[in-house]
TIKOL-881434 format. One line per 10 residues: number of its first residue (from 1); their letters; for each residue x, y, z of N, C-alpha, C, CB. Coordinates in pm, whole numbers, m for minus. Glycine has a CB too. Layout:
BEGIN
NUM = a = X Y Z X Y Z X Y Z X Y Z | ... .
END
This chain:
BEGIN
1 = mtllvnpkyy = 5851 1302 14764 5924 1303 14639 5951 1160 14580 6056 1375 14660 | 5897 1117 14479 5927 964 14426 6076 976 14361 5803 905 14296 | 6149 884 14384 6277 851 14347 6257 738 14245 6365 813 14468 | 6269 764 14110 6247 682 14008 6370 629 13933 6165 747 13926 | 6379 484 13953 6520 413 13873 6472 423 13751 6570 246 13905 | 6558 474 13653 6516 473 13492 6460 337 13462 6651 501 13384 | 6346 341 13407 6302 211 13366 6343 157 13235 6169 210 13370 | 6342 42 13216 6371 m48 13109 6259 m54 13009 6399 m183 13163 | 6141 m67 13085 5998 m62 13010 5895 40 13071 5927 m209 13017 | 5822 91 13001 5741 195 13054 5591 156 13039 5773 328 12984 .
11 = dffsrsmmpm = 5521 209 13144 5378 189 13164 5310 303 13071 5336 203 13329 | 5178 271 13033 5124 361 12941 5109 522 12977 4996 307 12911 | 5112 501 13123 5109 668 13154 5244 699 13208 4988 721 13275 | 5345 636 13223 5474 689 13275 5547 782 13177 5567 574 13311 | 5520 769 13069 5599 828 12952 5573 978 12942 5559 758 12812 | 5467 1007 12991 5432 1161 13011 5486 1237 13131 5283 1177 13021 | 5553 1155 13234 5597 1186 13346 5744 1267 13306 5603 1056 13437 | 5768 1385 13392 5899 1456 13354 5958 1471 13474 5890 1592 13279 | 6096 1441 13466 6172 1443 13577 6194 1589 13632 6298 1376 13546 | 6200 1583 13769 6227 1703 13839 6082 1797 13850 6353 1782 13757 .
21 = qhfwpirnen = 6001 1745 13760 5852 1794 13797 5768 1679 13881 5765 1830 13649 | 5768 1551 13798 5687 1449 13903 5789 1345 13962 5558 1357 13821 | 5900 1337 13963 5995 1239 14015 6135 1275 13999 5975 1111 13954 | 6225 1242 14088 6376 1243 14073 6412 1123 13994 6453 1242 14212 | 6509 1146 13906 6563 1058 13819 6678 979 13886 6607 1130 13701 | 6672 848 13891 6797 771 13939 6829 679 13834 6778 693 14076 | 6962 692 13815 7053 575 13718 7038 447 13768 7219 596 13715 | 7033 358 13661 7067 201 13692 7213 196 13738 7048 97 13552 | 7296 247 13655 7441 208 13688 7492 288 13793 7535 221 13571 | 7417 384 13864 7474 453 13986 7390 455 14100 7508 588 13960 .
31 = kcrdlkfave = 7304 357 14119 7179 371 14204 7219 428 14357 7102 217 14214 | 7331 375 14402 7374 424 14563 7404 539 14552 7492 359 14641 | 7478 585 14474 7519 755 14474 7428 828 14422 7643 800 14395 | 7335 804 14334 7211 876 14310 7121 894 14426 7137 810 14210 | 7096 782 14465 6991 789 14593 7071 847 14722 6927 623 14633 | 7186 854 14747 7239 950 14841 7219 1085 14809 7371 933 14859 | 7276 1119 14676 7267 1245 14643 7098 1291 14662 7331 1258 14492 | 7013 1220 14591 6877 1271 14580 6803 1304 14734 6792 1156 14495 | 6853 1216 14824 6813 1241 14971 6885 1354 15030 6839 1118 15060 | 7002 1381 15014 7072 1503 15064 6998 1647 14998 7241 1489 15017 .
41 = wgnnrthkak = 7003 1614 14839 6902 1734 14783 6781 1757 14844 6860 1713 14647 | 6694 1658 14855 6557 1647 14923 6540 1729 15053 6528 1499 14956 | 6664 1674 15132 6653 1717 15267 6714 1870 15292 6728 1610 15355 | 6786 1919 15180 6838 2060 15185 6736 2155 15121 6978 2074 15111 | 6621 2081 15067 6538 2169 14967 6409 2091 14988 6596 2175 14795 | 6358 2105 15121 6225 2027 15156 6130 2082 15099 6186 2018 15293 | 6121 2207 15051 5988 2286 14993 5989 2228 14834 6005 2485 15001 | 6096 2221 14783 6096 2200 14641 6068 2033 14609 6244 2256 14581 | 6123 1944 14723 6109 1796 14721 5977 1789 14749 6197 1711 14817 | 5897 1855 14834 5738 1834 14862 5676 1882 14713 5670 1944 15011 .
51 = aigkagskfi = 5710 1996 14640 5632 2037 14544 5641 1914 14423 5681 2185 14501 | 5759 1851 14408 5783 1748 14320 5690 1631 14347 5922 1709 14328 | 5681 1595 14494 5608 1496 14527 5450 1518 14512 5647 1465 14655 | 5418 1629 14542 5259 1656 14519 5240 1671 14363 5202 1804 14601 | 5323 1718 14271 5300 1715 14125 5275 1584 14076 5411 1770 14051 | 5377 1484 14158 5399 1355 14094 5258 1283 14145 5553 1276 14146 | 5204 1298 14269 5097 1238 14326 4966 1272 14241 5089 1281 14471 | 4969 1387 14205 4855 1465 14151 4849 1399 13999 4882 1643 14156 | 4967 1383 13927 4978 1326 13787 4918 1201 13788 5119 1312 13735 | 4957 1110 13908 4938 966 13893 4785 959 13917 5031 872 14000 .
61 = eealamqnvy = 4724 1045 14006 4570 1036 14027 4503 1046 13903 4514 1145 14118 | 4559 1149 13821 4470 1198 13711 4504 1080 13583 4515 1377 13666 | 4614 1041 13596 4646 944 13444 4598 814 13499 4835 928 13380 | 4585 770 13650 4528 624 13652 4392 641 13710 4617 515 13744 | 4318 749 13674 4169 747 13696 4108 621 13621 4100 886 13640 | 4018 560 13685 3967 428 13639 3940 445 13480 3825 383 13724 | 3865 562 13439 3814 560 13294 3941 568 13193 3709 691 13268 | 4057 614 13237 4170 609 13151 4232 466 13154 4273 716 13193 | 4227 396 13264 4279 261 13269 4183 157 13181 4288 216 13427 | 4060 192 13196 3957 104 13111 3977 134 12954 3793 140 13154 .
71 = dymfhllney = 3992 272 12924 4017 319 12775 4142 226 12722 4060 498 12766 | 4254 249 12811 4384 187 12786 4374 53 12758 4472 201 12890 | 4298 m40 12883 4269 m167 12839 4200 m225 12724 4220 m205 12916 | 4086 m144 12673 4001 m151 12573 4103 m150 12449 3893 m35 12580 | 4160 m66 12432 4260 m43 12319 4352 m152 12318 4340 89 12331 | 4405 m173 12416 4524 m268 12426 4472 m425 12382 4586 m265 12592 | 4367 m447 12443 4298 m575 12414 4237 m586 12277 4192 m598 12513 | 4184 m477 12242 4133 m478 12094 4237 m489 11972 4056 m347 12072 | 4357 m429 12027 4464 m438 11907 4536 m595 11941 4599 m286 11914 | 4533 m626 12047 4606 m787 12074 4517 m891 12003 4613 m838 12254 .
81 = skllkfkpti = 4366 m861 12016 4279 m966 11965 4311 m970 11801 4112 m932 12003 | 4348 m865 11750 4394 m862 11613 4498 m975 11582 4454 m724 11585 | 4582 m989 11672 4690 m1070 11622 4651 m1229 11664 4837 m1015 11690 | 4548 m1267 11749 4493 m1403 11748 4498 m1481 11624 4361 m1399 11787 | 4532 m1586 11627 4499 m1672 11494 4409 m1790 11551 4650 m1739 11409 | 4339 m1793 11656 4226 m1862 11683 4119 m1800 11756 4258 m1965 11743 | 3977 m1850 11766 3888 m1791 11801 3867 m1835 11970 3781 m1817 11699 | 3888 m1738 12073 3898 m1784 12200 3755 m1831 12249 3960 m1676 12288 | 3747 m1923 12344 3615 m1974 12380 3633 m1996 12527 3568 m2108 12298 | 3518 m1968 12588 3519 m1976 12760 3529 m2138 12794 3354 m1902 12840 .
91 = ppnarrlcse = 3630 m2163 12888 3623 m2299 12920 3513 m2347 12983 3719 m2332 12988 | 3480 m2461 12993 3328 m2524 13050 3329 m2487 13192 3305 m2706 13038 | 3461 m2509 13263 3469 m2502 13415 3475 m2343 13468 3610 m2586 13465 | 3457 m2252 13370 3503 m2121 13408 3399 m2085 13496 3525 m2019 13292 | 3407 m1988 13587 3293 m1942 13660 3332 m1750 13667 3287 m2040 13835 | 3216 m1707 13673 3210 m1567 13672 3236 m1495 13807 3082 m1530 13622 | 3341 m1403 13824 3349 m1342 13972 3303 m1187 13946 3522 m1353 14046 | 3212 m1178 14035 3146 m1026 14050 3135 m995 14195 2989 m1012 13982 | 3137 m867 14218 3149 m814 14363 3037 m895 14458 3119 m639 14366 | 2888 m905 14383 2801 m941 14466 2815 m1075 14517 2690 m922 14414 .
101 = tteqgllkef = 2883 m1144 14453 2909 m1315 14525 3032 m1338 14550 2872 m1449 14432 | 3131 m1247 14548 3244 m1274 14604 3275 m1247 14773 3325 m1202 14522 | 3332 m1332 14823 3326 m1305 14992 3420 m1185 15011 3388 m1448 15096 | 3392 m1128 15161 3471 m1018 15171 3606 m1043 15162 3447 m953 15279 | 3679 m938 15194 3838 m951 15154 3896 m874 15073 3873 m1062 15100 | 4008 m884 15024 4090 m760 14946 4026 m789 14792 4294 m775 14952 | 4018 m899 14761 3949 m913 14611 3806 m835 14608 3918 m1087 14572 | 3728 m856 14702 3593 m787 14690 3631 m639 14702 3479 m834 14808 | 3718 m604 14782 3750 m449 14807 3809 m379 14675 3866 m433 14932 | 3894 m474 14621 3929 m415 14496 3827 m414 14380 4044 m479 14452 .
111 = mvqsmvksps = 3730 m508 14378 3644 m519 14289 3547 m401 14307 3588 m648 14293 | 3505 m355 14428 3420 m231 14458 3476 m119 14405 3400 m205 14599 | 3619 m106 14439 3681 17 14417 3687 45 14271 3815 19 14476 | 3691 m68 14178 3709 m37 14051 3585 m42 13977 3802 m115 13998 | 3485 m65 14027 3336 m79 13983 3296 48 13922 3235 m112 14106 | 3249 47 13782 3200 151 13711 3045 184 13796 3192 104 13539 | 3026 302 13864 2917 310 13947 2802 384 13852 2956 389 14086 | 2835 451 13738 2747 533 13645 2816 533 13529 2716 677 13689 | 2712 559 13412 2782 603 13298 2859 697 13287 2720 624 13220 | 2952 700 13188 3053 800 13180 2999 911 13117 3172 758 13113 .
121 = dklpcalppp = 3034 1053 13141 3004 1156 13066 3077 1192 12963 2992 1245 13128 | 3165 1133 12925 3276 1121 12816 3226 1013 12705 3426 1069 12887 | 3255 1052 12582 3232 960 12473 3324 831 12506 3269 1031 12329 | 3287 704 12461 3356 583 12479 3481 588 12425 3289 476 12427 | 3601 564 12525 3734 558 12448 3782 697 12392 3721 457 12324 | 3773 798 12467 3789 932 12398 3961 956 12447 3657 1069 12465 | 4035 887 12337 4175 894 12357 4216 1033 12283 4253 756 12296 | 4338 1078 12347 4396 1214 12293 4468 1173 12157 4511 1291 12406 | 4477 1268 12080 4518 1239 11939 4681 1199 11978 4491 1386 11820 | 4730 1102 11886 4869 1088 11877 4951 1191 11881 4897 1033 11779 .
131 = fkpqaiqasl = 5064 1168 11966 5177 1303 11936 5212 1307 11818 5315 1307 12009 | 5272 1404 11749 5341 1439 11643 5497 1425 11677 5297 1576 11601 | 5558 1363 11551 5688 1320 11603 5785 1442 11673 5764 1253 11479 | 5755 1575 11633 5824 1682 11655 5812 1701 11820 5769 1802 11562 | 5669 1675 11863 5641 1678 11999 5712 1566 12085 5498 1669 12013 | 5720 1452 12036 5779 1338 12124 5927 1368 12112 5739 1177 12072 | 5993 1420 12001 6144 1448 12034 6162 1563 12126 6227 1479 11903 | 6085 1693 12122 6101 1782 12206 6065 1720 12373 6013 1900 12150 | 5985 1622 12377 5982 1587 12522 6098 1492 12546 5842 1520 12565 | 6157 1424 12464 6268 1330 12513 6388 1427 12532 6303 1203 12402 .
141 = kakdkiarqv = 6382 1529 12435 6496 1600 12458 6507 1695 12590 6513 1675 12342 | 6393 1735 12623 6370 1799 12777 6403 1700 12878 6213 1848 12810 | 6371 1577 12869 6392 1476 12974 6529 1459 12982 6323 1344 12951 | 6616 1462 12871 6732 1416 12869 6841 1541 12918 6751 1355 12727 | 6769 1661 12890 6833 1783 12936 6824 1798 13091 6767 1904 12867 | 6700 1758 13135 6696 1766 13295 6783 1641 13358 6528 1757 13353 | 6783 1510 13294 6858 1439 13349 6993 1468 13354 6840 1341 13310 | 7053 1533 13250 7204 1558 13247 7228 1675 13340 7261 1589 13096 | 7136 1773 13378 7156 1860 13455 7157 1803 13617 7059 1958 13418 | 7077 1713 13638 7086 1641 13775 7212 1565 13781 6966 1541 13801 .
151 = etweteywkk = 7271 1489 13677 7399 1432 13666 7491 1546 13704 7428 1371 13524 | 7508 1638 13651 7597 1754 13675 7584 1806 13822 7562 1869 13572 | 7475 1822 13891 7459 1874 14028 7522 1738 14112 7282 1920 14067 | 7508 1616 14077 7566 1493 14146 7712 1512 14123 7511 1347 14087 | 7778 1527 13996 7923 1538 14005 7977 1635 14062 7978 1537 13899 | 7918 1739 14088 7974 1853 14160 7954 1819 14307 7905 1992 14120 | 7873 1760 14358 7819 1730 14490 7934 1633 14534 7659 1663 14490 | 7973 1533 14447 8080 1432 14489 8199 1511 14485 8093 1300 14395 | 8243 1592 14398 8361 1649 14372 8398 1745 14522 8344 1738 14222 | 8288 1824 14573 8293 1883 14681 8325 1800 14808 8183 1946 14687 .
161 = lka = 8263 1690 14824 8284 1605 14940 8419 1542 14932 8177 1500 14951 | 8474 1501 14795 8631 1459 14809 8722 1559 14839 8687 1401 14688 | 8700 1694 14810 8778 1811 14848 8810 1827 15013 8696 1937 14795 .
END
């Protein structure tokens, strides 16, 4: 089970992750206590902890499929390019890196792993439609409700330990 410290910034895929479904939430201001409780909770409920871990792994595998990453990078760079106030040029001493000419090692391994081996069976950059504001609000509300539930469990746990 992934223990995720509440992020200040989000990746393109992490906004869709749900606490207690894909990860266990850890607050920034209470890391040590939250971590201790999360470990205790997981040790006492190994079946649930494993289910959360598997669901999180499956979510990441699907969200970070190379096609999704390439689509995201395309749209990000496309939008960023609209902000440029100059025309980019290739420096005269630049050299192309490709898997065929790169020596063995980690760089080559990563190039081969991320290589597109065949044309996609999907249309280019098939992004899902944007979320409606109500759907975003409902998702944020659900995440907040789950986080408050976890905080309640932690508070009860620490009260029992003090008693």
